[in-house]
All heavy atoms as TSV, in Angstrom:
chain	resi	resn	atom	element	x	y	z
A	1	MET	N	N	33.062	63.549	26.019
A	1	MET	CA	C	33.931	64.114	27.039
A	1	MET	C	C	34.382	62.968	27.937
A	1	MET	O	O	33.573	62.347	28.607
A	1	MET	CB	C	33.157	65.162	27.825
A	1	MET	CG	C	33.993	66.060	28.639
A	1	MET	SD	S	33.125	67.617	28.764
A	1	MET	CE	C	33.654	68.192	30.310
A	2	ASN	N	N	35.663	62.689	27.926
A	2	ASN	CA	C	36.163	61.596	28.747
A	2	ASN	C	C	36.683	62.124	30.088
A	2	ASN	O	O	36.698	63.323	30.345
A	2	ASN	CB	C	37.232	60.803	27.992
A	2	ASN	CG	C	38.397	61.648	27.558
A	2	ASN	OD1	O	38.580	62.745	28.061
A	2	ASN	ND2	N	39.184	61.134	26.646
A	3	GLY	N	N	37.129	61.202	30.917
A	3	GLY	CA	C	37.548	61.570	32.264
A	3	GLY	C	C	38.779	62.446	32.313
A	3	GLY	O	O	38.891	63.338	33.158
A	4	THR	N	N	39.712	62.204	31.401
A	4	THR	CA	C	40.952	62.977	31.415
A	4	THR	C	C	40.694	64.435	31.058
A	4	THR	O	O	41.225	65.344	31.712
A	4	THR	CB	C	41.968	62.382	30.426
A	4	THR	OG1	O	42.137	60.999	30.721
A	4	THR	CG2	C	43.290	63.086	30.519
A	5	SER	N	N	39.881	64.656	30.030
A	5	SER	CA	C	39.601	66.043	29.651
A	5	SER	C	C	38.825	66.751	30.755
A	5	SER	O	O	39.081	67.920	31.047
A	5	SER	CB	C	38.834	66.103	28.330
A	5	SER	OG	O	37.579	65.479	28.450
A	6	THR	N	N	37.910	66.045	31.392
A	6	THR	CA	C	37.156	66.634	32.495
A	6	THR	C	C	38.080	67.001	33.652
A	6	THR	O	O	37.974	68.098	34.217
A	6	THR	CB	C	36.081	65.650	32.992
A	6	THR	OG1	O	35.249	65.281	31.905
A	6	THR	CG2	C	35.243	66.260	34.094
A	7	ALA	N	N	38.997	66.103	33.983
A	7	ALA	CA	C	39.926	66.367	35.091
A	7	ALA	C	C	40.826	67.559	34.782
A	7	ALA	O	O	41.062	68.408	35.654
A	7	ALA	CB	C	40.762	65.124	35.365
A	8	LEU	N	N	41.322	67.650	33.549
A	8	LEU	CA	C	42.187	68.773	33.190
A	8	LEU	C	C	41.440	70.098	33.254
A	8	LEU	O	O	41.981	71.103	33.724
A	8	LEU	CB	C	42.764	68.555	31.792
A	8	LEU	CG	C	43.893	67.537	31.680
A	8	LEU	CD1	C	44.177	67.216	30.225
A	8	LEU	CD2	C	45.141	68.036	32.367
A	9	ILE	N	N	40.199	70.111	32.800
A	9	ILE	CA	C	39.412	71.344	32.835
A	9	ILE	C	C	39.104	71.739	34.278
A	9	ILE	O	O	39.202	72.916	34.639
A	9	ILE	CB	C	38.132	71.186	31.995
A	9	ILE	CG1	C	38.507	71.082	30.513
A	9	ILE	CG2	C	37.173	72.337	32.224
A	9	ILE	CD1	C	37.371	70.711	29.595
A	10	VAL	N	N	38.784	70.767	35.120
A	10	VAL	CA	C	38.496	71.064	36.528
A	10	VAL	C	C	39.738	71.600	37.233
A	10	VAL	O	O	39.662	72.574	37.989
A	10	VAL	CB	C	37.929	69.813	37.237
A	10	VAL	CG1	C	37.922	69.978	38.738
A	10	VAL	CG2	C	36.539	69.500	36.732
A	11	VAL	N	N	40.891	70.995	36.964
A	11	VAL	CA	C	42.133	71.475	37.580
A	11	VAL	C	C	42.455	72.895	37.092
A	11	VAL	O	O	42.880	73.751	37.871
A	11	VAL	CB	C	43.292	70.504	37.293
A	11	VAL	CG1	C	44.634	71.107	37.669
A	11	VAL	CG2	C	43.077	69.202	38.037
A	12	GLY	N	N	42.240	73.146	35.806
A	12	GLY	CA	C	42.466	74.490	35.270
A	12	GLY	C	C	41.569	75.526	35.927
A	12	GLY	O	O	42.019	76.628	36.252
A	13	LEU	N	N	40.312	75.174	36.125
A	13	LEU	CA	C	39.390	76.096	36.797
A	13	LEU	C	C	39.779	76.298	38.263
A	13	LEU	O	O	39.641	77.406	38.805
A	13	LEU	CB	C	37.958	75.592	36.680
A	13	LEU	CG	C	37.371	75.618	35.265
A	13	LEU	CD1	C	35.995	74.960	35.262
A	13	LEU	CD2	C	37.300	77.025	34.732
A	14	PHE	N	N	40.275	75.238	38.900
A	14	PHE	CA	C	40.759	75.351	40.274
A	14	PHE	C	C	41.937	76.318	40.348
A	14	PHE	O	O	42.019	77.160	41.251
A	14	PHE	CB	C	41.154	73.964	40.789
A	14	PHE	CG	C	41.689	73.962	42.187
A	14	PHE	CD1	C	40.834	74.099	43.270
A	14	PHE	CD2	C	43.041	73.816	42.423
A	14	PHE	CE1	C	41.321	74.089	44.567
A	14	PHE	CE2	C	43.538	73.814	43.707
A	14	PHE	CZ	C	42.678	73.947	44.782
A	15	PHE	N	N	42.844	76.209	39.372
A	15	PHE	CA	C	43.976	77.127	39.320
A	15	PHE	C	C	43.511	78.557	39.079
A	15	PHE	O	O	44.104	79.501	39.607
A	15	PHE	CB	C	44.957	76.711	38.237
A	15	PHE	CG	C	45.826	75.534	38.600
A	15	PHE	CD1	C	46.575	74.900	37.626
A	15	PHE	CD2	C	45.915	75.073	39.894
A	15	PHE	CE1	C	47.386	73.823	37.941
A	15	PHE	CE2	C	46.710	73.999	40.224
A	15	PHE	CZ	C	47.458	73.369	39.242
A	16	LEU	N	N	42.469	78.752	38.278
A	16	LEU	CA	C	41.940	80.101	38.072
A	16	LEU	C	C	41.427	80.696	39.378
A	16	LEU	O	O	41.624	81.880	39.654
A	16	LEU	CB	C	40.823	80.082	37.033
A	16	LEU	CG	C	41.245	79.945	35.578
A	16	LEU	CD1	C	40.014	79.909	34.676
A	16	LEU	CD2	C	42.162	81.067	35.169
A	17	GLY	N	N	40.777	79.876	40.188
A	17	GLY	CA	C	40.345	80.339	41.508
A	17	GLY	C	C	41.530	80.704	42.387
A	17	GLY	O	O	41.479	81.671	43.149
A	18	GLY	N	N	42.610	79.935	42.277
A	18	GLY	CA	C	43.828	80.236	43.024
A	18	GLY	C	C	44.448	81.546	42.581
A	18	GLY	O	O	44.958	82.307	43.402
A	19	ILE	N	N	44.399	81.811	41.283
A	19	ILE	CA	C	44.931	83.078	40.771
A	19	ILE	C	C	44.164	84.249	41.368
A	19	ILE	O	O	44.747	85.230	41.837
A	19	ILE	CB	C	44.855	83.111	39.231
A	19	ILE	CG1	C	45.794	82.083	38.636
A	19	ILE	CG2	C	45.176	84.496	38.696
A	19	ILE	CD1	C	45.551	81.821	37.165
A	20	TYR	N	N	42.854	84.136	41.373
A	20	TYR	CA	C	42.012	85.198	41.954
A	20	TYR	C	C	42.335	85.391	43.437
A	20	TYR	O	O	42.504	86.519	43.913
A	20	TYR	CB	C	40.540	84.847	41.752
A	20	TYR	CG	C	39.599	85.815	42.418
A	20	TYR	CD1	C	39.397	87.081	41.886
A	20	TYR	CD2	C	38.918	85.472	43.578
A	20	TYR	CE1	C	38.543	87.981	42.493
A	20	TYR	CE2	C	38.062	86.360	44.191
A	20	TYR	CZ	C	37.881	87.612	43.651
A	20	TYR	OH	O	37.033	88.498	44.266
A	21	SER	N	N	42.456	84.287	44.156
A	21	SER	CA	C	42.735	84.360	45.589
A	21	SER	C	C	44.118	84.957	45.857
A	21	SER	O	O	44.275	85.808	46.738
A	21	SER	CB	C	42.646	82.956	46.191
A	21	SER	OG	O	43.043	82.959	47.527
A	22	PHE	N	N	45.118	84.508	45.095
A	22	PHE	CA	C	46.463	85.015	45.300
A	22	PHE	C	C	46.557	86.493	44.946
A	22	PHE	O	O	47.278	87.246	45.595
A	22	PHE	CB	C	47.472	84.224	44.475
A	22	PHE	CG	C	47.824	82.874	45.058
A	22	PHE	CD1	C	47.154	82.363	46.148
A	22	PHE	CD2	C	48.829	82.118	44.506
A	22	PHE	CE1	C	47.468	81.135	46.686
A	22	PHE	CE2	C	49.165	80.886	45.026
A	22	PHE	CZ	C	48.477	80.393	46.126
A	23	ALA	N	N	45.849	86.921	43.914
A	23	ALA	CA	C	45.867	88.333	43.528
A	23	ALA	C	C	45.216	89.187	44.621
A	23	ALA	O	O	45.678	90.289	44.909
A	23	ALA	CB	C	45.152	88.528	42.198
A	24	LYS	N	N	44.141	88.669	45.230
A	24	LYS	CA	C	43.485	89.415	46.321
A	24	LYS	C	C	44.390	89.540	47.535
A	24	LYS	O	O	44.351	90.540	48.241
A	24	LYS	CB	C	42.195	88.706	46.724
A	24	LYS	CG	C	40.952	89.316	46.137
A	24	LYS	CD	C	39.733	88.665	46.723
A	24	LYS	CE	C	39.043	89.684	47.560
A	24	LYS	NZ	N	37.632	89.424	47.754
A	25	GLN	N	N	45.197	88.510	47.792
A	25	GLN	CA	C	46.096	88.520	48.944
A	25	GLN	C	C	47.410	89.235	48.646
A	25	GLN	O	O	48.283	89.301	49.516
A	25	GLN	CB	C	46.405	87.084	49.378
A	25	GLN	CG	C	45.224	86.322	49.889
A	25	GLN	CD	C	45.595	84.898	50.228
A	25	GLN	OE1	O	46.712	84.617	50.638
A	25	GLN	NE2	N	44.645	83.993	50.061
A	26	GLN	N	N	47.558	89.752	47.432
A	26	GLN	CA	C	48.753	90.464	46.994
A	26	GLN	C	C	50.010	89.607	47.158
A	26	GLN	O	O	51.042	90.048	47.663
A	26	GLN	CB	C	48.896	91.785	47.731
A	26	GLN	CG	C	47.750	92.720	47.443
A	26	GLN	CD	C	47.830	94.011	48.216
A	26	GLN	OE1	O	48.609	94.134	49.147
A	26	GLN	NE2	N	47.016	94.969	47.821
A	27	MET	N	N	49.908	88.372	46.701
A	27	MET	CA	C	51.054	87.462	46.696
A	27	MET	C	C	52.035	87.926	45.612
A	27	MET	O	O	51.689	88.749	44.775
A	27	MET	CB	C	50.587	86.030	46.414
A	27	MET	CG	C	49.619	85.477	47.443
A	27	MET	SD	S	50.386	85.181	49.016
A	27	MET	CE	C	51.005	83.555	48.766
A	28	PRO	N	N	53.241	87.379	45.600
A	28	PRO	CA	C	54.230	87.795	44.584
A	28	PRO	C	C	53.729	87.546	43.154
A	28	PRO	O	O	53.065	86.548	42.872
A	28	PRO	CB	C	55.438	86.910	44.889
A	28	PRO	CG	C	55.282	86.505	46.304
A	28	PRO	CD	C	53.815	86.451	46.563
A	29	LYS	N	N	54.049	88.474	42.274
A	29	LYS	CA	C	53.571	88.406	40.886
A	29	LYS	C	C	54.109	87.175	40.163
A	29	LYS	O	O	53.437	86.606	39.315
A	29	LYS	CB	C	53.980	89.664	40.114
A	29	LYS	CG	C	53.381	90.930	40.660
A	29	LYS	CD	C	51.919	91.012	40.349
A	29	LYS	CE	C	51.386	92.335	40.863
A	29	LYS	NZ	N	49.954	92.345	40.978
A	30	GLY	N	N	55.329	86.761	40.481
A	30	GLY	CA	C	55.911	85.586	39.833
A	30	GLY	C	C	55.097	84.330	40.101
A	30	GLY	O	O	54.931	83.481	39.219
A	31	LEU	N	N	54.604	84.208	41.314
A	31	LEU	CA	C	53.779	83.059	41.675
A	31	LEU	C	C	52.449	83.078	40.929
A	31	LEU	O	O	51.977	82.045	40.445
A	31	LEU	CB	C	53.538	83.062	43.189
A	31	LEU	CG	C	52.805	81.873	43.784
A	31	LEU	CD1	C	53.586	80.602	43.540
A	31	LEU	CD2	C	52.592	82.085	45.263
A	32	ILE	N	N	51.873	84.254	40.789
A	32	ILE	CA	C	50.604	84.392	40.066
A	32	ILE	C	C	50.806	84.073	38.585
A	32	ILE	O	O	49.971	83.397	37.969
A	32	ILE	CB	C	50.021	85.800	40.283
A	32	ILE	CG1	C	49.649	85.985	41.756
A	32	ILE	CG2	C	48.814	86.030	39.389
A	32	ILE	CD1	C	49.250	87.385	42.137
A	33	VAL	N	N	51.921	84.526	38.012
A	33	VAL	CA	C	52.209	84.241	36.612
A	33	VAL	C	C	52.408	82.739	36.397
A	33	VAL	O	O	51.902	82.157	35.438
A	33	VAL	CB	C	53.443	85.044	36.137
A	33	VAL	CG1	C	53.940	84.556	34.791
A	33	VAL	CG2	C	53.118	86.518	36.088
A	34	LEU	N	N	53.132	82.102	37.303
A	34	LEU	CA	C	53.359	80.662	37.201
A	34	LEU	C	C	52.042	79.894	37.285
A	34	LEU	O	O	51.804	78.956	36.513
A	34	LEU	CB	C	54.311	80.213	38.305
A	34	LEU	CG	C	54.762	78.769	38.285
A	34	LEU	CD1	C	55.578	78.500	37.022
A	34	LEU	CD2	C	55.573	78.458	39.513
A	35	LEU	N	N	51.172	80.299	38.185
A	35	LEU	CA	C	49.867	79.660	38.317
A	35	LEU	C	C	49.004	79.922	37.089
A	35	LEU	O	O	48.255	79.047	36.643
A	35	LEU	CB	C	49.178	80.180	39.582
A	35	LEU	CG	C	48.025	79.374	40.151
A	35	LEU	CD1	C	48.442	77.945	40.436
A	35	LEU	CD2	C	47.512	80.024	41.417
A	36	SER	N	N	49.127	81.102	36.504
A	36	SER	CA	C	48.380	81.428	35.285
A	36	SER	C	C	48.806	80.537	34.127
A	36	SER	O	O	47.968	80.063	33.357
A	36	SER	CB	C	48.598	82.874	34.874
A	36	SER	OG	O	48.380	83.743	35.921
A	37	ILE	N	N	50.100	80.315	34.000
A	37	ILE	CA	C	50.603	79.453	32.926
A	37	ILE	C	C	50.088	78.028	33.120
A	37	ILE	O	O	49.656	77.372	32.164
A	37	ILE	CB	C	52.144	79.508	32.881
A	37	ILE	CG1	C	52.599	80.891	32.441
A	37	ILE	CG2	C	52.706	78.435	31.959
A	37	ILE	CD1	C	54.081	81.137	32.607
A	38	GLY	N	N	50.126	77.550	34.344
A	38	GLY	CA	C	49.614	76.203	34.630
A	38	GLY	C	C	48.134	76.079	34.333
A	38	GLY	O	O	47.676	75.078	33.769
A	39	ALA	N	N	47.354	77.102	34.701
A	39	ALA	CA	C	45.916	77.078	34.440
A	39	ALA	C	C	45.641	77.090	32.941
A	39	ALA	O	O	44.794	76.334	32.450
A	39	ALA	CB	C	45.246	78.279	35.105
A	40	ALA	N	N	46.371	77.926	32.211
A	40	ALA	CA	C	46.173	77.995	30.759
A	40	ALA	C	C	46.526	76.673	30.101
A	40	ALA	O	O	45.808	76.194	29.213
A	40	ALA	CB	C	47.015	79.127	30.178
A	41	MET	N	N	47.616	76.047	30.536
A	41	MET	CA	C	48.009	74.770	29.945
A	41	MET	C	C	46.991	73.677	30.248
A	41	MET	O	O	46.657	72.877	29.364
A	41	MET	CB	C	49.400	74.364	30.452
A	41	MET	CG	C	50.506	75.175	29.841
A	41	MET	SD	S	52.189	74.889	30.433
A	41	MET	CE	C	52.216	73.294	31.113
A	42	CYS	N	N	46.476	73.638	31.474
A	42	CYS	CA	C	45.473	72.629	31.820
A	42	CYS	C	C	44.188	72.826	31.020
A	42	CYS	O	O	43.623	71.859	30.494
A	42	CYS	CB	C	45.156	72.678	33.315
A	42	CYS	SG	S	46.382	71.891	34.334
A	43	LEU	N	N	43.724	74.056	30.941
A	43	LEU	CA	C	42.491	74.313	30.194
A	43	LEU	C	C	42.675	74.014	28.710
A	43	LEU	O	O	41.813	73.410	28.073
A	43	LEU	CB	C	42.038	75.756	30.407
A	43	LEU	CG	C	41.481	76.060	31.798
A	43	LEU	CD1	C	41.247	77.556	31.941
A	43	LEU	CD2	C	40.207	75.295	32.041
A	44	PHE	N	N	43.803	74.413	28.156
A	44	PHE	CA	C	44.074	74.183	26.740
A	44	PHE	C	C	44.154	72.687	26.442
A	44	PHE	O	O	43.563	72.199	25.472
A	44	PHE	CB	C	45.375	74.887	26.351
A	44	PHE	CG	C	45.669	74.870	24.887
A	44	PHE	CD1	C	44.853	75.549	24.005
A	44	PHE	CD2	C	46.752	74.170	24.399
A	44	PHE	CE1	C	45.117	75.536	22.646
A	44	PHE	CE2	C	47.029	74.153	23.049
A	44	PHE	CZ	C	46.206	74.840	22.162
A	45	ALA	N	N	44.861	71.937	27.299
A	45	ALA	CA	C	44.974	70.490	27.097
A	45	ALA	C	C	43.624	69.811	27.265
A	45	ALA	O	O	43.287	68.885	26.520
A	45	ALA	CB	C	45.984	69.909	28.080
A	46	GLY	N	N	42.836	70.259	28.234
A	46	GLY	CA	C	41.512	69.669	28.436
A	46	GLY	C	C	40.595	69.906	27.257
A	46	GLY	O	O	39.856	69.007	26.832
A	47	VAL	N	N	40.639	71.101	26.693
A	47	VAL	CA	C	39.796	71.406	25.537
A	47	VAL	C	C	40.260	70.615	24.319
A	47	VAL	O	O	39.443	70.104	23.544
A	47	VAL	CB	C	39.789	72.926	25.258
A	47	VAL	CG1	C	39.180	73.240	23.916
A	47	VAL	CG2	C	39.044	73.655	26.363
A	48	LEU	N	N	41.572	70.481	24.134
A	48	LEU	CA	C	42.079	69.731	22.984
A	48	LEU	C	C	41.756	68.244	23.086
A	48	LEU	O	O	41.642	67.568	22.072
A	48	LEU	CB	C	43.585	69.924	22.836
A	48	LEU	CG	C	44.030	71.262	22.266
A	48	LEU	CD1	C	45.543	71.300	22.167
A	48	LEU	CD2	C	43.418	71.505	20.917
A	49	ARG	N	N	41.626	67.725	24.313
A	49	ARG	CA	C	41.325	66.303	24.480
A	49	ARG	C	C	39.840	65.992	24.362
A	49	ARG	O	O	39.472	64.824	24.409
A	49	ARG	CB	C	41.835	65.814	25.829
A	49	ARG	CG	C	43.334	65.685	25.888
A	49	ARG	CD	C	43.796	64.947	27.116
A	49	ARG	NE	N	43.213	63.631	27.240
A	49	ARG	CZ	C	43.750	62.510	26.746
A	49	ARG	NH1	N	44.880	62.582	26.112
A	49	ARG	NH2	N	43.157	61.361	26.932
A	50	LEU	N	N	39.013	66.998	24.229
A	50	LEU	CA	C	37.575	66.739	24.034
A	50	LEU	C	C	37.368	65.922	22.771
A	50	LEU	O	O	38.111	66.037	21.803
A	50	LEU	CB	C	36.804	68.054	23.929
A	50	LEU	CG	C	36.673	68.850	25.229
A	50	LEU	CD1	C	35.991	70.189	24.917
A	50	LEU	CD2	C	35.885	68.101	26.252
A	51	GLU	N	N	36.361	65.124	22.771
A	51	GLU	CA	C	36.135	64.214	21.642
A	51	GLU	C	C	35.301	64.845	20.536
A	51	GLU	O	O	34.888	64.157	19.619
A	51	GLU	CB	C	35.480	62.942	22.148
A	51	GLU	CG	C	36.399	62.160	23.068
A	51	GLU	CD	C	35.741	60.955	23.701
A	51	GLU	OE1	O	34.531	60.765	23.466
A	51	GLU	OE2	O	36.439	60.252	24.434
A	52	VAL	N	N	35.046	66.138	20.604
A	52	VAL	CA	C	34.258	66.797	19.563
A	52	VAL	C	C	35.101	67.128	18.349
A	52	VAL	O	O	34.565	67.490	17.307
A	52	VAL	CB	C	33.589	68.090	20.099
A	52	VAL	CG1	C	32.612	67.760	21.198
A	52	VAL	CG2	C	34.625	69.070	20.582
A	53	TRP	N	N	36.445	67.015	18.464
A	53	TRP	CA	C	37.323	67.393	17.359
A	53	TRP	C	C	37.471	66.269	16.332
A	53	TRP	O	O	38.019	66.487	15.270
A	53	TRP	CB	C	38.703	67.777	17.881
A	53	TRP	CG	C	38.657	68.782	18.975
A	53	TRP	CD1	C	39.082	68.594	20.252
A	53	TRP	CD2	C	38.156	70.118	18.927
A	53	TRP	NE1	N	38.869	69.744	20.986
A	53	TRP	CE2	C	38.299	70.681	20.207
A	53	TRP	CE3	C	37.579	70.888	17.920
A	53	TRP	CZ2	C	37.917	71.976	20.493
A	53	TRP	CZ3	C	37.192	72.182	18.213
A	53	TRP	CH2	C	37.364	72.700	19.485
A	54	ASN	N	N	37.018	65.069	16.622
A	54	ASN	CA	C	37.174	63.939	15.683
A	54	ASN	C	C	36.173	63.986	14.567
A	54	ASN	O	O	35.072	64.264	14.647
A	54	ASN	CB	C	37.062	62.611	16.413
A	54	ASN	CG	C	38.240	62.423	17.369
A	54	ASN	OD1	O	39.283	62.982	17.137
A	54	ASN	ND2	N	38.035	61.651	18.391
């Protein structure tokens, strides 16, 4: 596990916390969807960059 994959996974998890917080505050759905897409992309990229796939 290198630094880049760790950073991407941490940022993705941070975005997941933001999604939960924004949903509790009843923020606009478009903003929550945009944050969800960003979180999914960060987590997906972080998992793909793990060195276990070699």
